[in-house]
C-alpha positions as CSV (number, residue, x, y, z in Angstrom):
1,M,31.9,-39.9,-2.0
2,K,34.4,-38.4,0.4
3,K,35.2,-35.6,-2.0
4,T,31.5,-34.9,-2.5
5,L,31.0,-34.8,1.3
6,M,33.9,-32.4,1.8
7,M,32.6,-30.1,-0.9
8,A,29.1,-30.1,0.8
9,V,30.6,-29.3,4.2
10,S,32.7,-26.5,2.7
11,L,29.7,-25.1,0.9
12,L,27.7,-25.2,4.2
13,L,30.5,-23.3,6.0
14,V,30.6,-20.6,3.2
15,L,26.8,-20.2,3.3
16,T,26.8,-20.0,7.0
17,G,29.4,-17.3,6.9
18,C,27.5,-15.3,4.3
19,A,24.0,-16.0,5.8
20,P,22.0,-12.8,6.6
21,N,21.6,-11.7,10.1
22,F,17.8,-12.1,10.7
23,S,18.0,-10.1,13.9
24,K,18.7,-6.9,12.0
25,Q,15.2,-6.0,11.2
26,E,13.8,-2.6,10.5
27,E,10.8,-1.3,12.5
28,V,8.4,1.0,10.7
29,I,4.9,2.4,11.2
30,Q,2.1,1.5,8.8
31,D,0.8,5.0,8.2
32,D,-2.6,4.9,6.5
33,E,-6.3,4.9,7.3
34,N,-6.3,1.1,7.5
35,S,-3.6,0.6,10.1
36,N,-1.3,2.6,12.3
37,E,0.5,-0.3,13.9
38,T,4.2,-1.0,14.1
39,A,5.5,-3.4,11.4
40,I,8.9,-5.0,10.7
41,I,10.6,-5.1,7.4
42,P,12.7,-8.3,7.1
43,N,16.4,-7.8,6.3
44,Y,16.5,-10.6,3.7
45,K,14.6,-11.9,0.7
46,I,15.4,-15.0,-1.2
47,S,15.5,-13.6,-4.7
48,D,14.9,-10.4,-6.7
49,E,11.9,-12.2,-8.1
50,Y,10.1,-12.0,-4.7
51,Y,8.8,-9.2,-2.5
52,K,9.7,-8.9,1.1
53,T,6.6,-9.4,3.4
54,L,5.9,-7.1,6.3
55,L,5.8,-8.6,9.7
56,P,3.7,-9.5,11.6
57,F,1.9,-11.2,8.7
58,E,-1.6,-9.9,8.3
59,P,-3.9,-12.5,6.6
60,S,-6.6,-11.3,4.2
61,E,-10.1,-11.2,5.5
62,A,-11.1,-13.2,2.4
63,R,-8.4,-15.8,3.1
64,G,-9.4,-19.4,2.3
65,L,-12.1,-18.5,-0.3
66,V,-9.6,-19.1,-3.1
67,V,-9.3,-22.8,-2.2
68,N,-13.0,-23.3,-2.7
69,N,-13.4,-21.3,-5.9
70,I,-10.4,-22.4,-8.0
71,N,-10.6,-25.7,-10.0
72,T,-7.2,-27.3,-9.2
73,K,-4.2,-27.0,-6.9
74,Y,-2.2,-26.1,-10.0
75,D,-4.4,-23.1,-10.8
76,L,-4.4,-22.2,-7.1
77,T,-0.6,-21.9,-7.1
78,E,-0.3,-20.2,-10.4
79,F,-3.1,-17.7,-9.7
80,E,-1.3,-16.4,-6.6
81,T,2.3,-16.5,-7.9
82,G,1.4,-15.3,-11.3
83,L,-0.4,-12.3,-9.8
84,M,2.9,-11.4,-8.1
85,R,4.6,-11.5,-11.5
86,V,2.0,-9.2,-13.0
87,A,2.6,-6.8,-10.0
88,Q,6.3,-6.6,-10.9
89,N,5.3,-4.6,-14.0
90,S,4.1,-1.8,-11.8
91,F,5.7,-2.3,-8.4
92,D,9.5,-2.9,-8.1
93,T,10.4,-5.7,-5.7
94,D,13.3,-3.6,-4.3
95,S,11.0,-0.7,-3.3
96,Y,7.6,-2.3,-2.4
97,F,6.6,-4.8,0.3
98,F,3.9,-7.5,-0.2
99,Q,0.8,-7.7,2.0
100,E,-2.3,-9.8,1.6
101,G,-5.4,-7.9,0.6
102,Q,-6.9,-5.9,3.4
103,F,-9.9,-4.2,1.7
104,L,-12.1,-7.0,0.2
105,D,-13.5,-9.2,2.9
106,S,-15.2,-12.6,2.5
107,A,-18.7,-11.2,2.3
108,T,-17.8,-8.7,-0.3
109,V,-16.0,-11.2,-2.5
110,R,-18.9,-13.7,-2.2
111,S,-21.5,-11.1,-3.2
112,W,-19.4,-9.9,-6.2
113,L,-19.1,-13.6,-7.4
114,N,-22.9,-14.0,-7.5
115,R,-25.0,-13.7,-10.6
116,K,-27.1,-10.6,-11.1
117,F,-30.7,-11.2,-9.7
118,T,-34.1,-10.4,-11.1
119,P,-36.5,-8.6,-8.8
120,A,-38.2,-11.9,-8.1
121,Q,-34.9,-13.6,-7.3
122,L,-34.0,-10.8,-4.9
123,A,-37.3,-11.2,-3.1
124,E,-36.9,-14.9,-2.9
125,R,-33.5,-14.4,-1.2
126,N,-34.7,-11.6,1.1
127,L,-32.3,-9.2,-0.6
128,E,-32.5,-5.5,-1.5
129,E,-31.6,-3.9,-4.8
130,A,-28.5,-2.6,-3.1
131,D,-27.4,-6.2,-2.6
132,N,-27.7,-6.9,-6.3
133,V,-23.9,-6.6,-6.9
134,G,-23.1,-9.9,-8.6
135,L,-20.7,-9.6,-11.5
136,N,-21.7,-12.8,-13.2
137,P,-24.5,-12.7,-15.8
138,L,-28.2,-13.0,-15.0
139,D,-30.0,-16.3,-15.2
140,D,-33.7,-15.6,-15.6
141,E,-34.4,-19.3,-15.0
142,K,-36.6,-19.4,-18.1
143,G,-36.3,-22.0,-20.8
144,D,-34.1,-25.1,-21.3
145,I,-31.4,-25.4,-18.6
146,D,-28.6,-26.3,-21.1
147,E,-29.4,-23.3,-23.3
148,R,-29.5,-21.0,-20.2
149,N,-26.0,-22.2,-19.0
150,T,-24.6,-22.0,-22.5
151,K,-25.9,-18.5,-23.0
152,S,-25.1,-17.2,-19.5
153,P,-22.3,-19.2,-18.0
154,I,-20.5,-18.3,-14.8
155,Y,-17.5,-16.3,-16.0
156,L,-15.9,-15.1,-12.8
157,A,-14.7,-17.8,-10.4
158,H,-12.7,-15.7,-7.8
159,I,-11.3,-12.3,-7.0
160,L,-7.9,-12.1,-5.3
161,E,-6.4,-8.9,-3.8
162,H,-2.8,-8.2,-3.2
163,N,-1.5,-5.0,-1.5
164,Y,1.9,-3.4,-2.0
165,R,3.3,-1.0,0.5
166,I,6.2,1.4,0.1
167,K,8.4,3.4,2.5
168,A,7.4,7.0,2.9
169,E,9.1,9.8,4.8
170,G,10.7,8.8,8.1
171,D,10.0,5.4,9.5
172,T,6.6,4.8,7.9
173,V,5.2,2.6,5.2
174,T,2.1,3.5,3.3
175,L,-0.1,1.7,0.7
176,G,1.6,2.1,-2.6
177,G,-0.6,0.0,-4.9
178,V,-3.3,-2.7,-5.2
179,V,-3.3,-5.6,-7.6
180,I,-6.5,-7.5,-8.3
181,G,-6.7,-10.9,-10.0
182,L,-9.9,-12.0,-11.7
183,A,-10.0,-15.8,-12.1
184,L,-12.2,-16.6,-15.1
185,N,-13.6,-20.0,-16.2
186,S,-12.6,-21.5,-19.5
187,V,-15.2,-24.2,-18.7
188,H,-18.5,-23.6,-17.0
189,Y,-19.8,-26.5,-14.8
190,Y,-23.4,-26.8,-13.8
191,Q,-26.0,-29.3,-12.5
192,K,-29.6,-29.8,-13.6
193,E,-30.6,-30.9,-10.1
194,Q,-29.1,-30.9,-6.7
195,Y,-26.6,-33.6,-6.2
196,G,-27.1,-34.6,-9.8
197,A,-24.6,-35.2,-12.6
198,T,-22.3,-32.3,-13.5
199,Y,-22.4,-30.9,-17.1
200,E,-20.0,-28.5,-18.7
201,T,-19.8,-26.0,-21.5
202,D,-16.6,-24.5,-23.0
203,I,-16.2,-20.7,-23.0
204,K,-14.3,-19.2,-25.9
205,R,-11.2,-17.2,-25.0
206,S,-12.4,-14.2,-26.9
207,V,-15.8,-14.2,-25.0
208,L,-14.0,-14.8,-21.7
209,E,-11.6,-12.0,-22.2
210,A,-14.3,-9.5,-23.3
211,E,-16.4,-10.3,-20.3
212,G,-13.4,-10.2,-17.9
213,K,-12.5,-6.7,-19.1
214,K,-16.1,-5.4,-18.5
215,M,-16.0,-6.9,-15.0
216,A,-12.6,-5.3,-14.4
217,A,-14.0,-1.8,-15.2
218,E,-16.8,-2.3,-12.7
219,V,-14.4,-3.6,-10.1
220,L,-12.2,-0.5,-10.5
221,T,-15.3,1.7,-10.0
222,R,-16.2,-0.1,-6.8
223,L,-12.6,0.1,-5.5
224,R,-12.4,3.8,-6.2
225,S,-15.6,4.3,-4.1
226,M,-13.6,3.1,-1.0
227,D,-12.0,6.0,0.8
228,E,-8.7,4.2,1.3
229,L,-8.4,3.4,-2.4
230,K,-9.4,6.7,-4.0
231,D,-5.9,7.7,-5.0
232,V,-3.9,4.5,-5.0
233,P,-2.6,3.0,-8.2
234,I,-4.6,-0.2,-9.1
235,T,-3.7,-3.0,-11.5
236,I,-6.3,-5.6,-12.6
237,A,-5.3,-8.8,-14.3
238,L,-7.3,-11.6,-15.9
239,F,-6.5,-15.2,-15.2
240,E,-7.9,-18.0,-17.4
241,Q,-8.5,-21.2,-15.3
242,A,-7.8,-24.6,-16.8
243,S,-10.4,-27.3,-16.6
244,R,-10.9,-29.5,-13.5
245,T,-9.2,-32.4,-15.2
246,S,-6.1,-30.5,-16.3
247,V,-2.7,-31.4,-14.9
248,V,-1.2,-28.1,-15.9
249,P,-2.4,-24.7,-14.6
250,G,-4.1,-21.9,-16.5
251,N,-2.4,-18.6,-17.0
252,F,-2.8,-14.8,-16.9
253,I,-3.9,-13.4,-20.3
254,A,-4.0,-9.7,-19.8
255,Y,-3.7,-6.8,-17.3
256,A,-4.4,-3.1,-17.2
257,E,-3.4,-0.3,-14.8
258,A,-5.2,2.7,-13.4
259,G,-2.9,5.4,-12.1
260,K,-3.2,7.4,-9.0
261,G,-6.9,8.6,-8.7
262,N,-7.7,7.5,-12.2
263,G,-11.2,6.0,-12.5
264,K,-10.6,4.2,-15.8
265,L,-8.2,1.4,-16.7
266,G,-5.5,2.2,-19.2
267,E,-4.6,0.1,-22.3
268,W,-4.9,-3.7,-21.8
269,K,-1.5,-5.5,-22.2
270,N,-1.3,-9.1,-23.1
271,V,0.5,-11.6,-20.8
272,A,2.4,-14.0,-23.0
273,E,2.7,-16.9,-20.6
274,K,1.3,-20.4,-20.7
275,Y,1.9,-24.0,-19.4
276,V,2.3,-27.0,-21.7
277,L,2.1,-30.7,-20.9
278,F,4.8,-33.0,-22.2
279,P,4.0,-35.3,-24.0
280,S,0.8,-33.8,-25.6
281,S,-0.6,-32.8,-29.0
282,D,-0.1,-29.1,-28.0
283,A,3.6,-29.8,-27.4
284,E,4.0,-31.8,-30.6
285,T,2.3,-29.1,-32.8
286,N,3.5,-25.8,-31.2
287,H,6.8,-26.7,-29.6
288,R,8.3,-29.3,-31.8
289,D,12.0,-28.9,-30.8
290,D,11.3,-28.9,-27.1
291,N,9.0,-31.8,-27.5
292,T,11.7,-33.7,-29.4
293,A,14.2,-33.1,-26.6
294,F,11.7,-34.3,-24.0
295,K,10.9,-37.4,-26.0
296,N,14.6,-38.3,-26.3
297,F,14.9,-37.8,-22.5
298,K,11.9,-40.0,-21.9
299,Q,13.2,-42.7,-24.2
300,D,16.5,-42.9,-22.4
301,I,14.6,-43.2,-19.1
302,E,12.5,-46.0,-20.5
303,A,15.6,-47.8,-21.8
304,Y,16.9,-47.8,-18.2
305,F,13.6,-49.2,-16.9
306,P,12.0,-51.3,-19.7
307,N,8.1,-51.2,-19.9
308,F,8.0,-47.9,-18.0
309,N,6.3,-44.9,-19.6
310,G,5.4,-42.7,-16.7
311,V,7.5,-39.6,-17.4
312,I,5.4,-36.4,-17.4
313,G,6.7,-32.9,-18.0
314,K,5.1,-29.5,-17.2
315,A,6.7,-26.6,-19.1
316,F,6.3,-22.9,-18.5
317,Y,6.7,-20.6,-21.5
318,A,7.1,-16.8,-21.5
319,G,6.4,-15.7,-25.0
320,D,7.5,-18.7,-27.2
321,Q,10.6,-19.3,-25.0
322,L,10.7,-22.3,-22.7
323,Q,11.7,-21.0,-19.2
324,D,11.1,-23.9,-16.7
325,L,10.5,-27.6,-17.1
326,N,9.3,-29.7,-14.2
327,I,9.4,-33.5,-14.7
328,D,7.8,-36.1,-12.5
329,I,9.1,-39.7,-12.6
330,P,7.3,-42.3,-10.5
331,I,9.4,-45.5,-10.2
332,Q,9.1,-48.6,-8.2
333,F,12.5,-49.2,-6.5
334,Y,13.7,-52.3,-4.7
335,G,16.6,-50.7,-2.8
336,K,18.3,-47.4,-2.0
337,A,21.3,-48.1,-4.1
338,E,19.0,-48.6,-7.1
339,S,17.3,-45.2,-6.5
340,I,20.7,-43.5,-6.1
341,G,22.0,-45.0,-9.3
342,F,18.9,-44.0,-11.2
343,A,19.1,-40.4,-9.9
344,Q,22.7,-40.1,-11.1
345,Y,21.7,-41.4,-14.5
346,T,18.8,-39.0,-14.7
347,A,21.0,-36.1,-13.8
348,S,23.3,-36.9,-16.7
349,L,20.3,-37.0,-19.1
350,I,19.3,-33.5,-18.1
351,M,22.7,-32.2,-19.1
352,K,22.5,-34.2,-22.3
353,H,19.1,-33.3,-23.6
354,F,18.0,-29.9,-22.4
355,P,19.6,-26.5,-23.3
356,E,21.5,-24.7,-20.7
357,Y,19.3,-21.6,-20.6
358,I,16.2,-23.3,-19.1
359,S,15.6,-24.4,-15.5
360,V,14.9,-28.1,-15.1
361,Q,13.6,-29.8,-12.0
362,V,13.0,-33.6,-11.7
363,N,11.1,-35.2,-8.9
364,I,11.7,-39.0,-8.6
365,T,9.1,-40.7,-6.4
366,S,8.1,-44.2,-5.4
367,V,5.2,-45.8,-3.5
368,N,7.3,-44.9,-0.4
369,G,7.3,-41.2,-1.2
370,P,9.9,-38.9,-2.7
371,E,13.2,-40.6,-3.6
372,A,15.3,-37.8,-5.2
373,L,15.2,-34.2,-6.3
374,I,17.3,-33.0,-9.2
375,V,17.6,-29.3,-10.0
376,R,19.5,-27.7,-12.9
377,K,19.3,-23.9,-12.9
378,P,20.1,-21.9,-16.1
379,D,23.8,-22.0,-17.0
380,D,24.7,-24.4,-14.2
381,T,27.6,-26.6,-15.2
382,E,26.1,-29.5,-13.2
383,P,22.8,-30.2,-11.5
384,F,22.1,-30.3,-7.8
385,V,21.0,-33.8,-6.7
386,H,19.3,-34.5,-3.3
387,I,18.6,-38.1,-2.2
388,Y,15.9,-38.4,0.4
389,D,16.5,-40.5,3.4
């Protein structure tokens, strides 16, 4: 224990000595039609996988809508972070700075998420034809409600805008690109009466993708009509939401780019990413070797605590390659020594069962809250273990 403490203190001193000087910030002028205010570029970013964010932070005018429109907290996180990964295909993290979307306000996003309206529906809502900008399909309200919702489901759940700025000549930053995420429903939920039961209809991936691409073309046309976005590179990506009951998020399925001033999207590129639940039939069928490793890990955990079977894993795949595995283990402990011993045992199992090239994170919890966090990064010779007080 003393040796471990000394190593921790030494590491802290090293990190303190190497820590960035946050006072050394760079002041720049945001030089575009949207803003001419002074901004600050932070001197530090935590990883090459992330963008620096200009300060002061400017929230999007549509901030908060995403929480209401996305099915689960898992989708919410993945929709935002996944869109940043898509952006990296066009905008280098070393050259561009992240900013929340500044051009699509709440009213615009809400109106675009509507269905198309018939003339009668416009009149009923006191709207003009110019307000008929919904991207979701028309429901003429004729016929059986189940047939109508199967034929014309709500495809588009949310629109998310990210802006990317770049340093120009002198001490200025300008808008260098815009990335738009279209969150699409894999399941359409509807009610036959207000406050009544909720029904659902599945949407095929092929149909969802085709409809999403048509919407993306229209979104690009509308963005190009804005003076600030006439000549800016724009990327639009399609995100497939998981169902409301899913414990793993959906994923981006495709993206396309429109270069400077281009009014049409280029070739669509597939995004080979997905999340898989362990254990599950999907894991058993499509990722047999990884599933076997997880099952062996799970069995060793269960051998430590008989009659326990609560180990759940959420795996992230890029292509067919497992990249990250997050494991949740809820256990009832009867003392701190017991939780420490179990955390040490679990750490050894990570090294035993999972290949070195993947990142593994284990969260051990009890009814009292988090007990331990174990992290093994790719190629680490031993995992990091944190015991919560």
